[in-house]
C-alpha positions, 0 to 999 in steps of 0.5 A: 678669151673666155673658155666655156664647157660648151658653145650652146647650153639648151634648157628644154628638150622639147621640139624646139630645144632638140632641134636646135641642139641637134642642127647647132651640134651638126655645125661643130658647136659643142652642145648640151641640153637639159631636161627634167622630164620626158624627152620630147617636150609637151607635143610628144608627151602631153600635146600634138602627139597623144591628142591625135591618137586619142583623136583617132580613137574617138573617130571609130565611133562615127566610123562604126556607125557609118559603115552600116549604110555601106553594107557592113554589119557590125553587131557589137563593139566595146571601147576600152579606155585602159587598152588605149591609155596603155597604147598611147603610153607605149607609143610615147615611150618609143618616141622619148627613146627616139629622141634620145638616140637622135641627140646622142647620134648628133653628139649633143651632151644630155643632162637629166634634171632642172636647170637654174641660171647663176650668171649669164654664162653659167647654170646649175643642175643636180648641184653641178656647175655648167658653162656655155657661151650662149644659153637657150631657154626653150622650156615651152609652156604649161596649163593655167588654171584660174584661182576660183574656189575649188580650183584644186579639184580640176584636171588640165590637158596634162592629166587628161591623158593619165585618167583611170578611167573614162568619166561618164559626165565631164565639164571642160572649161574653155573655148580655145582649140585645146578645150574644142579637141577634148570635148569632141575627143571625150564625146566620141569615146562616150562621155557626156560633154558640156563645154563651157566658154565665157565668150559668146562663141568659141575659137576666137580668131578663127574664121567666122564661118568656121566657128558657127559651122562647128558649133552647130555640129558639135551640138548635133553630136550632143555636146552641150555648148554653154557660151556666155558662162563663167564658173564661180565655184567648184565643189567635190562631193564623194565622187561628183563635182558640182559647178557653181556657174556665174548665174547661179546655176548648178552643173553635176559632173564626175570630171572637170578639166580645164582648158583656159590657156598656157603660160610660159614655164620660165618660174624658177630659172633665175631669168629675172635677177639676171635682168632678162626682161619678161612679159607680165604672163612670164614670156621671154621678151626676145628680138628678131634673132631670139635674143633676150635683153641679156645677149647670151641668153635666148628663147624659142618656142612657147616660152616666148608665147608668140605663135605657140605651135610645135612646127614654129618652135622647130622652124625658129630652132633652125633659124637660130642654129644656122644664124648662130653656128651655121654662118647664115643671117636668116629670118622666120617668116611668120606670115601664112603658117597653117594650122589646124584643130582636130575637133570633129569635123576638123578645122584648118586654116591659113592665111587671113580670116575674112575679118582680118582681110577686111581690116587690112585690104581695101577690097576683097573677095570671098569664095565659099562652098558648103556641101555634104561630103560624098561619104555621108550621102550613103551613111546618112550623117548630117555633117557639113564641109566648108571650103572658103578662100579669100582674095584680095581684089586688085592682085588677085592673090589668095591671101586666106584659105579655110575648111572645116571637114574630114581631113582638113589639115591634110588638104590645107597643108597643100594649099599653104604651099600655094599661098606661101608662093603666092598663088593667084585666084586664076592659078587655083581656077587653072588647076585641075581638080582630083575628083571626087574629093572635097580638096577639089572645091578649092579650084572649082570655086567660081563666083564670089560671095555677093554681099547683101 
């Protein structure tokens, strides 16, 4: 019987890797984890957590403005970017230490450095060899910038969290959730924002009512939206950048941020030479048990480029640990996974969009409500909330729920539990709402939309 240093060696100490390491160790496995950067991965250091902190900061501009009609007199207020970034950095360092303590408490061996696979059972870190019966790749993803002329002048979300100063004018290229979120953040903090997307409308794949509503409301907040637009080149002159657009127009800004997608971080690991099958974008191909084409090597999270969400990586990690070392054999259900876009206002969704539902089911019913949040009847802000549910007519099961408005993520999380449990429209109808809230609209939708 072969002897190994560890039962499991995890490469990448992000949310998924850390959870897999801790749970496996709790089941009695000998576990090590390697990380070449800060503990916590993208979510803690360059994603979910710092993004949400900046989202909170950006929202204060609206709060100050809205307070006036509620009787508050705010004579003067000033935003300091440096203070925000310093405090954000302090909080991230605190979380890094928490991750370190959790790993140590679980009995996981922490190795600092970048790993390179030698064989299906061994790897090198800082010229030291480690062996393991199983190796888990949980190295996440990284931003991708197209190689256009002048691409070296752009920043990505990685650098946006560490800028020395708030840009007066910024162009954000890309209409996915990262681009949309940062457009709202920079706008709320006082930058003049232009968001450019090559498609006819951003947030492809989300419900069309929410996409269109968010576009309308972002324009009201003075965010310039440029759809059906591509950047041909970027030139830096002094401290200013000139974007030449595909139709010849020029756009001058102080900073250019690209949010045009992310790719799995698999380069340099040595996976190809061992025969691990990768997709064209570098994603590890895995089966339902997260096993690659080399049986001793596994992959979870963004490195497999399926559902790139932190909670999904964590859920995959728990399934993997239970199956490998907990004597279980479970599978993760990828249906009805909720998600939120922290734009202003926020978008949250679970289940099928209206378009997806029409493709999958013979007959559906759509319930939708547009309304002005109670707060804005006094604030005067011209902001609209939409709640929407999709119902399969034959079974009356609720198969999708969507919302744009304040606290959408907090509200949809609860709705997601109901949908996961198989709730029908009659269960929604018989649930008493909490009044007055936006959330109660989900249980007061009575009449389906009649198609024209």
